[in-house]
FIROZA-974603 format. One record per residue (C-alpha): residue in one letter; x, y, z. Coordinates in pm, 1 decimal. Each point is the difference from the previous one (the first is absolute). Example, Ala and Ser with C-alpha at 12.3 -4.5 7.8 and 13.67 -1.06 7.14 Angstrom:
<nodes>
  aa         X         Y         Z
   A    1230.0    -450.0     780.0
   S     137.0     344.0     -66.0
</nodes>
This chain:
<nodes>
  aa         X         Y         Z
   X    2061.9   -2347.6    4622.2
   X    -269.1    -171.2    -206.7
   X    -305.6     183.9    -134.6
   X    -277.6    -225.3    -127.4
   X    -232.3     164.6    -253.8
   X      78.8     271.7    -254.9
   X    -323.9     195.0     -11.7
   X     -10.5     367.4     105.0
   X      73.5     -84.3     366.0
   X     296.2    -228.5     -63.9
   X     144.9     233.3    -262.1
   X     -28.4     302.7     230.0
   X     171.8    -191.2     280.4
   X     276.2    -112.6    -235.2
   X      58.7     358.9    -115.1
   X      12.5     122.3     360.1
   X     265.1    -260.4      83.0
   X     196.5      43.2    -322.0
   X      42.2     374.1      41.7
   X     145.3     -67.3     344.3
   X     248.6    -256.0    -125.6
   X    -168.3    -303.4     158.6
   X      46.3    -335.1    -177.9
   X    -318.8    -197.8     -73.4
   X    -169.9    -237.7    -240.1
   X    -341.7      84.5    -142.4
   X    -188.4    -304.4    -132.1
   X    -333.0     -23.0    -178.6
   X    -197.2    -316.6     -68.6
   X    -150.2     131.2    -325.0
   X     207.6     -54.0    -313.2
   X     -33.7     365.7    -107.0
   X    -143.4     331.4     121.7
   X    -371.9     -21.2      71.2
   X    -227.5     154.6    -265.0
   X    -315.1     197.3      68.7
   X     -92.3     324.2     169.7
   X    -119.0    -162.8     324.9
   X      56.4     277.9     259.4
   X      -1.7     326.7    -193.7
   X     -32.7     275.6     261.7
   X     317.0     153.4     149.0
   X     -71.9     205.4     310.8
   X     179.0     327.6      83.1
   X     203.4    -152.5     284.0
   X     128.1    -270.0    -234.4
   X      96.1     265.3    -255.6
   X     208.9     159.9     274.4
   X     174.3    -335.4      55.5
   X      69.4     -21.3    -374.2
   X     135.5     354.8      -4.5
   X     238.3     -94.6     279.8
   X     116.8    -297.1    -206.8
   X      41.8     224.5    -304.0
   X    -270.5    -152.8    -223.4
   X    -294.4     227.8      79.1
   X      23.0     197.1    -324.8
   X      11.1    -316.5    -211.0
   X    -301.1    -155.8     170.6
   X    -199.3     322.6     -32.1
   X      93.3      35.4    -368.4
   X    -176.2    -331.6     -68.9
   X    -312.7      87.8     196.3
   X    -272.0     257.3      49.7
   X     -61.8     198.8     317.7
   X    -351.6      56.4     135.7
   X    -178.4    -181.1    -281.2
   X    -369.2     104.4     -10.1
   X    -249.3    -273.9      85.6
   X    -324.0      17.6    -197.3
   X    -281.6    -207.3     151.2
   X    -333.1     -59.4    -175.1
   X    -297.5    -104.2     212.4
   X    -277.3    -233.6    -124.3
   X    -221.3     302.6     -69.1
   X     270.7     157.0    -219.3
   X     115.9     257.9     253.5
   X     373.3      66.7     -37.5
   X     224.8     109.6     284.6
   X     369.2      82.2     -29.4
   X     241.0     -47.9     290.7
   X     368.6     -51.1      60.2
   X      93.5     363.9      55.6
   X     279.2      90.9     239.2
   X    -152.8      59.9     346.8
   X     -18.3     373.5      67.4
   X     190.0     -45.6     328.0
   X     303.9    -133.4    -189.7
   X      21.4     258.4    -277.4
   X     303.9     226.4     -21.3
   X     169.8    -124.3     316.3
   X     375.7      37.5      34.6
   X      24.7    -302.0     229.8
   X    -158.3    -240.1    -252.5
   X     166.0     -36.1    -341.3
   X    -267.4    -237.9    -132.1
   X    -358.2      71.8     109.1
   X    -158.4    -266.5    -222.4
   X      52.7    -359.5    -102.2
   X     154.3    -113.0    -327.6
   X    -152.4    -255.0    -236.8
   X     260.4    -220.9    -168.5
   X      15.2    -374.3     -74.5
   X     174.0    -205.5     267.9
   X     238.3    -147.2    -255.8
   X     126.6     351.5     -69.9
   X      86.8      39.3     368.8
   X     185.7    -330.5       0.3
   X     179.0      98.9    -321.4
   X     129.5     322.8     158.7
   X     113.7    -183.0     313.2
   X     178.1    -272.6    -199.0
   X     183.5     262.6    -204.0
   X     110.6     175.6     319.9
   X     107.2    -331.2     149.3
   X     212.3     -73.6    -307.2
   X     162.7     342.3      28.8
   X      84.3     -85.3     360.5
   X     159.6    -328.3    -104.5
   X    -286.3    -235.3      92.5
   X    -223.0    -234.6    -197.7
   X    -299.1    -232.5      27.8
   X      43.8    -377.1     -22.4
   X    -318.4     -95.3    -185.3
   X    -124.0    -358.8     -12.7
   X     145.3     -73.3     344.0
   X    -271.1    -101.7     247.6
   X      60.9     -58.9     369.3
   X    -102.5    -355.9      91.2
   X     112.4     -36.6     361.6
   X     117.6     210.5     293.2
   X     157.7     -97.4     332.4
   X     146.9     212.8     276.6
   X     306.2     -79.5     201.6
   X     182.0     207.1     258.0
   X     133.1     307.7    -176.5
   X    -109.2     -96.5    -353.1
   X    -279.7    -111.5    -231.4
   X      39.7    -289.2    -242.5
   X    -207.2      32.8    -317.3
   X     -48.4    -252.0    -278.4
   X     -46.4     156.4    -343.5
   X    -114.0    -166.6    -318.8
   X     222.8     113.0    -285.9
   X      39.9    -100.1    -363.3
   X     297.8    -210.6     103.6
   X    -180.8    -175.2     284.1
   X     -51.9      72.0     370.2
   X     238.9     242.7     168.6
   X      54.8      45.5     372.8
   X      60.9     354.4     117.6
   X     100.6     109.1     349.1
   X    -102.7     359.2      76.7
   X      24.3     216.3     306.6
   X    -349.0     140.5     -61.3
   X    -291.5     -81.1    -231.4
   X    -281.6     237.9     -98.6
   X    -315.7    -145.1    -152.0
   X    -144.6     239.8    -258.2
   X    -162.9    -288.4    -185.3
   X    -365.7      99.8       5.7
   X    -319.8    -121.4     156.7
   X      87.6    -366.9     -52.0
   X     344.5      58.2     155.3
   X     215.9    -310.3      27.7
   X     218.5     186.2     250.9
   X    -297.8      64.9     227.4
   X    -126.5    -358.2     -23.6
   X     345.6    -150.8      56.5
   X      41.6     225.7     303.5
   X    -329.2    -113.1     154.1
   X    -150.0     349.3      17.0
   X    -380.4       8.4      -0.7
   X    -175.4     216.4    -260.5
   X    -313.9     116.9     175.2
   X    -306.2     134.3    -178.5
   X    -251.9    -112.2    -257.4
   X     -54.3     -73.5    -366.1
   X    -334.7     129.0    -128.0
   X    -122.7    -233.5    -272.3
   X    -304.4     224.4     -45.3
   X     220.3     293.1    -105.5
   X     180.2     -52.9    -328.2
   X     123.3     215.4    -282.4
   X      99.8     -59.3    -361.8
   X     310.2     203.4     -87.9
   X     160.3      29.7    -343.6
   X     238.8     222.4    -193.0
   X    -127.7      58.8    -354.0
   X     -36.8     247.5    -281.3
   X    -331.9     184.2     -33.4
   X    -173.8     168.3    -293.2
   X    -263.5     270.1      41.6
   X     108.2     148.9     335.7
   X     215.9     301.3      84.8
   X     305.8     -26.2     225.0
   X     -72.3     322.3     189.0
   X    -138.0    -168.7     311.2
   X     -51.0    -321.7     190.9
   X    -350.0    -104.3    -111.8
   X    -241.8    -193.0     221.9
   X    -358.2    -114.5     -47.0
   X    -216.9    -110.8     291.4
   X    -265.6    -263.7     -53.7
   X    -236.2    -205.0     214.1
   X     215.6    -309.5     -49.2
   X     329.0     180.1      71.0
   X     238.2     256.1    -144.5
   X     234.3      -8.7    -295.2
   X     286.3     239.6     -64.2
   X     260.9      79.5    -262.0
   X     309.5     186.1     114.0
   X     249.8     122.7    -261.9
   X     350.5    -119.8      83.0
   X     244.6     285.4     -64.3
   X     306.0     -67.8    -218.8
   X    -188.9    -285.4    -169.8
   X    -283.8     -40.8    -250.1
   X    -193.0    -210.1     249.5
   X    -281.3      39.7     250.0
   X     -46.7    -201.0     317.4
   X    -342.7    -164.9      -2.3
   X    -156.1     -75.3     340.5
   X    -338.8    -156.1      64.1
   X    -138.7    -110.3     336.1
   X    -154.0    -348.3     -18.5
   X    -270.2    -116.6     238.3
   X    -112.3    -353.1      87.5
   X    -136.6    -187.8    -299.2
   X     146.3     238.8    -259.0
   X     230.2    -107.7    -281.8
   X     361.1     -18.3     122.5
   X     168.1     -75.7    -331.7
   X     266.3     230.9    -139.3
   X     -99.6     -65.7    -359.6
   X     -16.3     319.1    -211.5
   X    -365.8     -62.3     -81.1
   X     -92.3      -2.8     369.6
   X     195.3     318.2      72.2
   X    -170.5     173.7    -292.1
   X    -341.6    -123.7     110.6
   X      53.5     131.9     353.7
   X     110.9     339.8    -130.7
   X    -289.0      31.3    -244.8
   X    -260.0     -96.9     257.7
   X     129.6     216.8     283.3
   X      94.3     306.4    -205.2
   X    -322.0      -1.1    -199.7
   X     157.4     -89.5    -334.1
   X     210.9     304.9     -88.7
   X     177.3    -141.0    -305.3
   X     320.6     -72.4     191.7
   X     193.9    -295.2    -141.8
   X     244.9    -207.8     204.0
   X     290.8    -178.4    -165.5
   X     156.3    -329.7     105.3
   X     156.3      38.5     349.0
   X     378.3      11.2      19.6
   X     -20.2    -102.7     364.3
   X    -291.4    -100.9     222.0
   X     -78.4    -147.2     340.6
   X    -288.7     -89.4     229.3
   X      45.6     182.0     331.4
   X    -150.5    -124.6     326.9
   X     -35.1     217.2     309.9
   X     277.4    -118.6     230.1
   X      62.7     211.9     310.0
   X     267.8    -138.6     230.7
   X     277.2     106.3     239.0
   X     298.3    -205.5     114.2
   X      -6.5     -86.4     369.5
   X     353.7     136.8      23.1
   X     252.2     149.4    -242.0
   X     303.8    -183.2     131.8
   X     104.0    -349.8      92.6
   X     360.8       2.7     118.2
   X     208.8     102.3    -298.6
   X    -292.3       2.5    -242.5
   X    -210.3     307.5     -77.9
   X    -316.8      52.3    -203.0
   X     -81.7     306.2    -210.4
   X    -263.9     104.0    -251.4
   X    -274.2    -244.4     -94.9
   X     180.1    -277.7     185.4
   X     -90.1     189.9     317.8
   X    -333.1     159.3     -95.8
   X    -247.8     -25.2    -286.9
   X    -273.3     253.3     -63.4
   X    -302.0      69.7    -211.1
   X      88.8     230.7    -292.6
   X    -228.4     270.3     140.8
   X     200.5     314.9      67.0
   X     316.6    -122.1    -176.0
   X     191.5     -91.4     314.6
   X     161.8    -343.7     -40.1
   X     300.0      61.3    -226.3
   X      72.3     332.0     170.4
   X       0.4    -152.9     346.9
   X     244.8    -267.6    -117.2
   X     239.8     251.5    -154.3
   X      -2.8     196.3     324.3
   X      64.7    -321.9     196.8
   X     316.7     -37.5    -206.2
   X     105.4     361.4      55.9
   X     -40.4     -51.0     376.2
   X     180.6    -334.5      18.6
   X     276.5      71.0    -251.1
   X     200.9     258.3     192.2
   X     -37.2    -194.0     323.7
   X     128.5    -325.9    -148.3
   X     290.4     186.6    -158.9
   X      85.8     164.7     332.4
   X       0.2    -334.5     183.3
   X     205.7    -170.7    -270.6
   X     248.3     286.2      31.5
   X      31.1     -35.2     377.7
   X    -307.2     151.7     170.3
   X    -170.0    -181.3     286.3
   X    -247.9    -255.1    -135.3
   X    -263.5     133.4     242.5
   X     -58.5     268.9    -264.2
   X    -182.3    -261.6    -206.6
   X    -265.7     -36.5     269.7
   X    -132.5     338.6    -107.6
   X     -99.8    -129.1    -344.9
   X    -303.8    -202.9     105.5
   X     -81.0     245.6     278.8
   X     -21.5     284.3    -251.2
   X    -136.3    -166.2    -311.5
   X    -251.5    -261.1     118.0
   X    -234.9     261.4     156.9
   X      13.5     191.4    -328.9
   X    -109.9    -308.2    -194.6
   X    -275.3     -68.9     252.4
   X    -127.4     354.1     -48.8
   X      20.4     -28.4    -377.2
   X    -189.9    -328.6      12.3
   X    -271.9     176.2     193.6
   X      -7.6     276.3    -259.6
   X     -11.1    -236.6    -297.4
   X    -262.9    -216.4     172.5
   X    -217.9     306.1      55.0
   X      43.4      97.4    -365.8
   X     -90.4    -356.2     -99.9
   X    -322.0      22.1     202.4
   X     -81.7     334.2    -164.3
   X      59.7    -150.2    -341.3
   X    -226.7    -294.1      75.0
   X    -271.9     232.7     124.6
   X      33.4     213.2    -313.4
   X      20.1    -300.3    -233.8
   X     344.0      94.4    -121.4
   X     349.3     131.7      59.9
   X      25.8     315.8     206.9
   X     140.4     307.3    -174.7
   X      77.4     188.7     318.3
   X     358.9     127.0      30.4
   X      87.2     220.3     294.9
   X     254.8      71.6     273.7
   X     -69.9    -336.1     167.1
   X     137.4    -191.9    -299.0
   X     316.0     192.6     -90.1
   X     198.4    -128.0     301.5
   X     161.7     331.8      91.7
   X    -143.1     -34.2     350.9
   X     176.9    -331.1      66.7
   X     238.2      37.9     291.2
   X     170.0    -170.5     291.8
   X     -67.1     208.7     309.9
   X      76.0    -207.9     307.8
   X     255.5    -213.1    -185.2
   X     323.2    -101.7     170.0
   X     165.3     222.2    -262.3
   X    -206.4     312.8      76.3
   X     135.7     244.4     260.0
   X     -82.4     365.3      63.6
   X     -41.9     256.3     275.9
   X    -311.9     158.1    -145.0
   X    -337.7      24.4     164.9
   X    -251.9    -266.8    -100.2
   X    -217.0     269.0    -159.0
   X     270.5      97.9    -249.8
   X    -108.7     -36.9    -361.5
   X     330.8    -156.1    -104.3
   X     156.3    -273.4     211.8
   X     273.7    -258.4     -27.1
   X    -127.6    -294.4    -203.9
   X    -188.4     220.1    -246.6
   X      83.4      23.9    -368.1
   X     255.2     280.2     -39.8
   X    -175.7     284.6    -186.1
   X     148.6     140.4    -317.5
   X      63.0     373.6     -45.7
   X      59.7     210.7    -310.1
   X     194.1     323.2     -48.6
   X     322.9     -99.1     173.8
   X     301.8     198.8    -115.1
   X     334.0    -183.1     -13.2
   X     341.3      79.0    -146.2
   X    -110.9    -207.0    -300.3
   X    -328.8     182.5     -53.1
   X    -357.8     -43.3     118.7
   X     -98.6    -349.2     113.4
   X    -283.6    -177.9     176.3
   X      74.2    -188.7     319.3
   X     -61.3    -344.3    -148.9
   X     269.3      64.7    -261.0
   X     246.8      68.2     280.4
   X     -98.1    -300.3     214.0
   X     -16.8    -260.1    -280.8
   X     234.3    -293.5     -23.6
   X     -92.9    -219.5     295.9
   X     213.6     165.4     269.3
   X     -66.8     151.2     340.8
   X     -42.2     377.8     -20.9
   X      24.4     239.9     293.9
   X    -186.3     329.7     -41.2
   X     133.2     266.8     234.9
   X    -189.8     323.6      55.3
   X     265.3     159.7     213.7
   X     371.5     -35.4      51.4
   X     142.1    -322.7    -144.9
   X      41.8    -246.7     290.8
   X     313.0    -189.4      90.1
   X     -95.3    -365.0     -30.3
   X     170.1    -283.9     182.8
   X     -40.2    -248.0    -285.1
   X     207.9    -156.5    -271.3
   X    -302.0      -3.2    -230.4
   X     177.9      63.2    -329.1
   X    -327.3     -40.8    -186.8
   X    -174.2     282.9     186.4
   X     -96.9     300.0    -213.1
   X     -38.0     331.4     186.6
   X    -212.2     283.7    -138.9
   X      19.6     322.1     196.0
   X    -268.6     265.9     -40.0
   X     194.5     326.6     -16.9
   X     -55.4     368.1     -85.5
   X     194.7     -51.7    -324.2
   X     143.7    -294.3    -189.2
   X     372.0      64.8     -26.0
   X     118.5    -361.2       9.1
   X    -118.1    -354.1     -71.2
   X    -249.8    -129.9     254.6
   X    -151.3     339.4      74.5
   X    -357.6      69.4    -108.6
   X    -207.5     317.0      12.8
   X    -373.6     -33.4      58.5
   X     -82.6     282.7    -240.6
   X    -376.8     -54.2      -8.3
   X     -43.5    -116.9     358.7
   X    -135.1    -339.4    -112.0
   X     252.6    -197.2     205.9
   X     -90.9     189.1     316.4
   X    -369.5     -42.5     -75.8
   X      39.1    -377.5     -33.7
   X     236.0     -65.4     293.5
   X     -99.4     276.2     248.0
   X     354.0      24.0     141.4
   X     147.9     196.3     287.4
   X     337.2     171.7     -37.5
   X     163.6    -326.7     116.6
   X    -205.4    -273.4    -166.0
   X     171.7    -311.6    -133.3
   X    -190.6    -235.8    -231.6
   X     149.1    -337.2     -92.0
   X    -157.3    -145.7    -316.3
   X      32.0    -374.0     -53.7
   X     119.5    -154.1    -328.9
   X    -361.5     -91.7     -85.6
   X    -125.6     356.4      35.2
   X    -155.3     -17.5     348.2
   X     101.6     208.9     299.3
   X     208.4    -195.4     246.9
   X      63.3     275.9     253.4
   X    -103.1     357.3      72.8
   X     160.2     206.9     272.5
   X    -130.1     352.4      38.5
   X     252.1      38.7     281.8
   X     285.5     -66.5    -243.0
   X     117.9    -311.8     183.4
   X     297.6    -113.5    -208.3
   X      72.8    -278.5     249.0
   X    -338.6    -155.8     -78.3
   X      87.2       2.6    -370.9
   X     336.3    -163.4      69.6
   X    -161.7    -269.5     213.6
   X    -263.0     -67.3    -266.9
   X     256.2     -45.6    -274.9
   X     236.2    -204.3     217.3
   X    -281.3    -245.1      74.1
   X     -48.6     -86.3    -367.8
   X     347.4      33.3    -149.0
</nodes>
């Protein structure tokens, strides 16, 4: 197994494989970890993925949840947004109702540390230069410090960004557009004369400028939209001039940038996510506008979806399982592209970056109803169906004390929730975890729904069986308690 690209997507995929004992190589063209905040918003669904991997607490410790967004209009009117939507407050089924602001390099740092703990590493300074497929294998040519190296891998996953060599070598079209009229100056720098209590934005006739404090650092991320004919240079004097002009000269002083880039609006989607034994994930498969903070999160969730499936196939499952990856994830990216495009249009109309954060951006509604891996016997009007994200639930009593459901289902395994008598399963699935909802917890595997939150989320009968996939989505629901259906499901992918 060869993974090309060690950004958040490639690192997440590597961790998913490593914790399942799958051998791989993870290569990265850059000589060292990439600097800069770049993507800085971690959505609630991604935080759930990180919790499952065991790094959620570390990522959160280096960030800030629900950062206020203070926007100043040209007439001086100030509005403050960024609050948690009322519909998401205090819900047992959602552990994280708001997004987290943290620099992207912090996310990569946490993932690399986890990967090292799992026995893996990143081979920096090792670009892929050529790729060729043969029957049953992929031959890759790598450029190393000691010269070119030929590698033969059973599977290759391109996580190597918008300019993906894997995608180009595989002949996969990257459909969409690059908007030269929509550009943005981005820089990480220290700032004098501004508090770190909020994400500050000033709207101006020529465009917006914003300064977002980067938690766990002394830096802010500077962003300024740049229209046709405006100065594109990243020189400190130009950044300061833009800020002074658009903010009305508030005595804020910018220091020399520690990292900077000129961003162009590039919105594209790969024609397909697979070519034989080659897969695409993350920015190699889809690139977005930054509006809504969707790109990095979508890539991480690509990896969570593909990782357990690749591991299952490498450990003996039918390779047809891999067909579900594109079928499930490409429609998600297409929807996200539509969302980020709409946000981009709003930003252009408002002469700046949109500050709106709501349920449409946090990705908790992403699901796979209708997938080849979604089976249930529920009516189409049911609120919870196979393919949906498995809801969390608090207040579960176990022999080890009170737990929330996500604590009990973590670890990347299949989990069977039983709301009645434990079924007899015709399966050798040694990696299946069974949690039985019982009147009292007298032994391991029994849980008591003390507050009724589990029943509220899953709406079970006295016989309901719920099979939760390793990536936290519901694979099967049987209100009739059909244990045979569970056995067939597991047998098909083991």
